[in-house]
Steps between C-alpha positions, in 0.01 A plus 500: 500500500227423239491866384875532466509426121235774435701750703819404310346536156265792567676660795705819468367640815139421437474240780621431841553147645424426859571142624315355796768322703478141623255371240510321172187672380489558125245777500548857383307822549547780260395864582543767238738782596208723407344406832768563765247534775362153430850362524547665836170363629598149388835540678325615817248211492767238440707641793191484726421150388863400572498671844162355612577141389253497210769429241643219710152349544426514127845346422419215744149455370616467140809299589747769397708479820 
């Protein structure tokens, strides 16, 4: 992951890493732990996008599949 070096050098429980399976995408999204509700909302939206096929369509559109 492209953010892994940051987590390794600045980590100590400050960050969580979530990998989207079946992609070689090199993009990272950082959300401060000061905003746990935002992180929950992002998780919900990503799950919905996965379930309804939006993520698959975006991966195909941008040749990430």
